[in-house]
N, C-alpha and C positions, 0 to 999 in steps of 0.2 A: 492550785493550792487550796486545800479544804481547811478552813479555820473553824474550830468549834469549841464551845464551852462545855465543861464536864465537871461532875462532882467526884470523879474517880480519885481516890486517895493517892497522895504522892507515893506511898509505899507499894501501891498495887499497880502503878502504871508501868507498862513495858513498851519499849521502842528503841529507836536509835539514840536519842539524846534528850536529856532533861536540862533546862535552863532555870537557875534559881536566882532570885533577886535578893541581894543582901544590902542592909543599910551601912552607912559609914560608921566605923568604930563599933559595929555590932556583929562581928564575925564569929563570936562564940556560939556554937551550935546548940540549940535546945529543941525539945519536942520532936516533931516529925523529922526535922533536918538531922537531929542527932541520931534518930533511929535509922534514917536512910544512910547516914555516914557509917554506922555500924554494919549495916547490911551489905555495903559495897566495899568493906575493908578499909575504912577511914580515909577514903580517897578525897573527900571534901576537905577534911582537915589538912591533909598532905598538900593539896593544891593551894589552899590559903597560905600555908606556911612557906612553901617553895616560891610562890610568886609575890610574897609579902603583900597580899591582897588586903586592902583596907576598906573596900566598899565605896570608894569615892565615885561620884557621878561620872559616867562615861568609861569607867574601868571595866575590864573583863578578863577572864582566864578560861582556858578549856583544856581538858585532858581526856585521854582514853581510859576506859575501865576494862581491866583484863578479867580473866577467869570466866566463870559461868554466870556472870551478872546478866540480868534481863535488859540492862541498859548499856549501850556501847560507849557513849561519851557523856561527859558532864561539863556544863558551862556555868560559871558564876558571873553575875552581872552586878556592878555597883550602882546603887540607886541614890547615893548621896545621903544627906541627913534626914532622919525620920520626920522631923517637924517641917521639912521642906518638900515632902512628897506631894506630887500633883499628877494630874492626868498626863501632862507633858513629860514628866519624869518617866512614867510608865511607857509612854509612846516612844521616847528616845531609847529607853532600855530595850524595848521590843525590836527597834531598828537594829540595835547592836546584835541581838540574838539572831535576827534574820540573816545578817551579813556573815556571822560566824557559822550559822547553819549551812549557808551556801558554800562557804570556804571549806567546811568540813564534810561536804557532800552528804548531808543528813537527809533522810527521806521522811522519817516520822519524828516529831519533836513535841515535847511538852514544856510549857512555861508555867512556873509558879511565882507570881509576883503578889505583893500586898494589894489589897483592895483599897482604892482611894475613896475616902469619905463614905465607906460602907456601900458604895454604889457599884454593884457588880456589873451592871449593864454598861455604864460609862467606862469602867476599867477595861472590860472586854473589848469595847469599841476602840479605845485608845491603843490597845495591843494590836488589834487587827489593822488599824491605820498604819502603825509603825512598821509592821511586817510588810504590808502591801506596797506602801510608798517607797520604802528603802530598797525593795527588790525590783522596782520598775526599771527597765532598761529600754532605751529607744534606739533600736537598731534598724530603723526603716530605710536609712540611706546608705547602709553598708552592703556591699555585694557578698561579703563573707563575715557575718557577725563574729566579733571576738569572743563574746560571752557564750559559754556552753549552756545548753538548756538546763533550767532549774530542776534539781533533783527533789527539792522539798515538796512533799505531796500532802501531808497532813500536819496540822498544828493543833494540839489540845491545850486549852487554857484551863488549868486545874483550879478547882475550888470556887468556881463561879456559877455552876449550874449550866443549863443549856444555852441561854442567851442568844438564841437564833435571831431574834428581831434586832437586837443591838448590833450584832456582828454583820447582819445583812445591810443594815443602815450604813455602817462604816464602809462596807464594800461599795455601796452605791455612791457615797460621798467621794470615795477614792476614784471611782470611775470618772467623776467630774474633774477631779484634780489632774488625772492622767490625760484627759482630753485637753485641758488647758496647757499642760506641759508640752504635749505634742504639737499643739498649734503654735506655741511660742518658740519651740525648738526648730520647727520646720523653716527652711530657707524661704526667702521672699519670692523665689520662682515657683515655689510649691503652694504657699499660702499667699494668695493675692486677694484683692477685694472681691473678685468673682468667686474664688474657691471658698473664701471665708463665708460668703453668703450661702454658698451651696451647703456648707457644714450646718449653718443655721436651718436651712430647709430640711436637711436630714433629721435634725433634732426635732423639728416640728412634726415630721412624719412619724418618727419612732416613738415619741412621747406625747402625742396628741396636743401639741401646743399650737396656738394661733400664730400666724406669721404674716407680716407685711414688709415688703422690701420696696423702698422708694428709689426709683431710678433718677438719673440726673435731672430730667425734665420735671419730675414731680418735686424734687428738691428746689428747683428754680421757682416753681409755682408757690412754694411755701416760703420763699425769700431767704433760703439758707445760704446767704452770701459768704459767711465765714467758712463753713464747711467746703463749699464749692471753690472758694479761693484757693484753699490748700490742694484740692483735687485737680485743678485745671491743667497742671503741667503733665499729668500722667497720661499715657496711652491707654491705660486700663480704666474702665468706667467706675465711678464711685458707687457704693451700695450703702444705703441707709436702712439698717436692719432693725425691725421691731418684732421681737418674739413675746408672746404672752402666755403665761400659765394661769388658768382659771380653775378654781376648785369646783367640785360638783354642786356644793351648796352656796349659801351667801358667804362671801369672804369676810373674815374678821377685820382685815386691813387690806389696803392696796399699796404696794411698794414699787419702786423703780430702781433698777440697777443699770448704770450707764458706764460703759467701758470704752476708753480710748482705743481706737482700732486702726492705727497707722501700720499697715503691713510692711512698709519700708519707709525709712526717713533718711533721705539724702541731705537734709538741711535746706533744700531748695537753693535759691541763688545765694543765700548765706551758707554755702556748702560746707559740710563738715570736713575739716582738713586732716592732715596727718596726725595720728595719735588721738583722734577724736572718738575712736571706736565705731566708725561708720559700718565696719563689717559685722557688728553685732546688732544693727538696727532692724533686723528681722523681729527682734523682741519688743519693738515699740508698740505692738498690739497686745502687750501683756495684760492690759486692763480688759480689752475685748475678749481675749482668750479665756480669762478667768470668768468673765460674764457668761460666755457660752458654756464653760465648765459648770458654773452654778446652775444654769438652765437645765443641763443634762441631769444633774443630781435632783433638783427640785421637781423636774418633770416626772421622776420616778418615785420620789418620796411623797408627793401629793399632799402638801400641807393645806390647811383651810385658809390660805392667804393668797390673794391675787398678786402676781409678780410680773412686771414688765421689764424686759431686757432690751436695752437700746445700744446699738453699735453703729457709729458713723464711720464706715470703712473706706479707706482710700490709701494711696501712696502720696508721699511728698517728694516730688521729682523735679527735674530741671528740663525745660524745653523752651521753645520760642513763645509758648503760651503761659509760662510760669508767672505767678504773681511776683511783683517787684518789691524790694524794700521801699517803703514810702507809699505803697498803695493804700487806699482806704476801702475797707470792706464793710458791708452792712449786714448784720446778723438778722435772724428771723424775728427778733423782738424789736427791731428798728434801731438798735444801738450801732454806732459807727466805730470802727477800729482802724487806727493807723498801724500798718504793719511795719514796725521798725526792725524786725528780725524774722525772716522766713523760717528759721529753725525753731521758733517757738510756735509750732503749728498745731500741736496737740490740743492746746487750749482753744484754738479757733474751731476745731471740729467739735470739741465738747460744748462750746457755747451754744451752737444750734441744737445739739443733742439734749442739753439741759432744758432749753426752752420747750422742745418737743415733749420731754418727760413731764414737765410741770403742766402742760396742757392736757395731760391724761388724767389730771385731778387725783393724783395719788396722795397718800398720807405722809410719805417720806421718800426721799431720793438719796441714793449713795452713788457717787461717781468714783471710779478708780482708774488711775493712769500712771504710766511711766513718764511722769511729767517733767521733773527737774533734776539735774545733776546736783543742784543746791541741797536737795533733800538728802541725797546720798552723803554729801559732805557733812551735813548736820547730824545724821542719824546712822550712817554706816550702811553695811549691806544686809543687816538682819532685821532692821526696824523700819516700819512704814510710818510716814507722817499722817496725822489725822487732824482735819480742820472742820469745825462746825460752829455755828452760833447757837445750836440747840443742845443744851446739856443732857436732855433725856436721850437724844440720839447718840451722843458721845458715849454715854454709859452703856447703851445697848450694844454698840460696836465693841467696846472694851470687854463686856461680858462674853460676847460671842467669840472674840479673839482669844481670850484666856482659855476657854474650853478647847479651842482649836490648836493652841500652842503657836499661834502666829502673833507677832509683836507689833503693837501700834503705840505711838506716843502723841498725845494731844498737843498740838502746836497753837501758838497765838494767832488769832485773826485780828491783827493790829491795823485798824482802819486808817490810822495816820499814814501808813506806808502806801496807801493808794495814791498819795500825792505823786509818787514816782511813776505812776501809770498815766498821768494826765497828759493829754495832747493839745497843742494849740489849735489844731485844725479838725479834730475828731473828738468823739466822746472819751476815747481812751487809746493808749498804745497797747500793743500786745506784750511788751516786756518793759520792766522797770530797771532800776539800777542793780548792779551785781549783788550788793548786800541784801540779805533777806529775800533772795530770789524765789524760794519755795512759798514764802508768805504772800508775795505780790502775785504769784501765779494763782493761789487760792482766792485772793481778793478779786482778781480778774474774773474767775469763774462765778463768783458771788453776784456779779452784775447781771447774770442771766437766770437768776432765781428771784422770784418776787416774794412769795410768802411760805412756800412749802418747806418744812424741816428738811435740811440738806446737809450731807457730810461729803467731804472730799478726801480721798485716800491717795497719797502719792506713794506708789509702790515701786519706784525706780530702783531701789536697792534690793529688796527681797525677791523680786521676780526672777532673778538669775543667781545661781551659785557657781563660784569659780572652782570650788572643790567639794568633795563629799562632806556633808555636815548634817547631823541629825537624821531626819527622814528623807533628806534630799541628796541625790547624787549630783555630780557635776552637771550643770546646765539648767534648763528651765525647771522651776520649782512648783508651778501651779498655785502660787500665792495670789490672792487670799481666798480661794474657793471655799475652804472649810469655814472661814469666818463668815462669808456671805451666807452660806447655807445655814449655819447656826443662827445668824441674825434673823433670817426668815422663819425658821422653825421656832424661835423663841417668842414670836409675836403672840 
């Protein structure tokens, strides 16, 4: 699919279909739209009246144009209220257009949407993202894919000029999102700690990234007792992955992105029971998948920022070697942890990963993890929790996420709640009481950061979609690759 910007006037464009964006309660046609309506025999007016189209966000209608018209089909897309127009409005509208185009078997398509904040580049990029991500289908594990090959060949974004750089950037970011989606969606017998590390090695080779993979023995030498405690029951070796992107010149800043990378989580000896969703635990490496997705995009975009990508990859399994409830582990910073629940394993792997990241002497660290069901209870399936004691970093993540259309909510770092993690025989327990479970998880991770500005993203809800929504189809979403990339590029 070739997506391109153009200044071709609406009245001069010819092809299979045109998609027009209309604001809520502003469906009276003026200017070019009125002229186009006259040219094609009042089809737009007729479609608006017959479908009672009001322009509400998410609404759409499509019709065939008869006669000798140079356009075969017409789509109208609701963009909601004019004063609420945003890049995400445009992105979601483009996703609607893409799905309609696929359904209507369109080959050549034009989109005319309003430009957001007079920024033609950002608007073009949002349209490209919406088109690409909504049309992505993962058929790798089907012997006979249900979806027929996409017929859509070219998309012209009208009224924005060429915009090659902005569209190419959007396509690059989408390639990282799609990698994350495919890692998270793949079953645990396809994405293991070993194959996950191989993917990182391929990224290093393809995009000239530095790579270091610590094997079990090297992790032991570094005292990574928390990570290795989780890993010890699996028959597959743990892989501690450190990818680095370095710019050609002196970097403006040095950042670290740390992703929870449990390729399967059985719960350990506190095994997940019936109704626990154990069959979905292939997605427990959603943070690591997004970390590698961000690495793929950043390796191509080449910002003047040094970025370290850290993934402590393992399975949480059951065997005669498994850690027991009640065991005490020692992390690489010397802190001791009483394991009162082996199903709270992600924070144990992140503990050693955060210590490692801070030792790199970076300017800021962001970790992301499918960490707690409590965060899903608090914020639902569309919003990620955000914890940090650094207000500047919170604002940076919020700014990056707003441009990406990925939602975060800043949550309290209530120090008082750490009382629930105190252990009589160790420095801390790995879980606290049920109330405030996502907060105590963040407070646990905070014990493994000394001074570096740090943010924790609990992405347990948005990493997977149970149904088609926005730019996401049912399944893995690739959240929050776009936010991470924006954060890096905004430095």
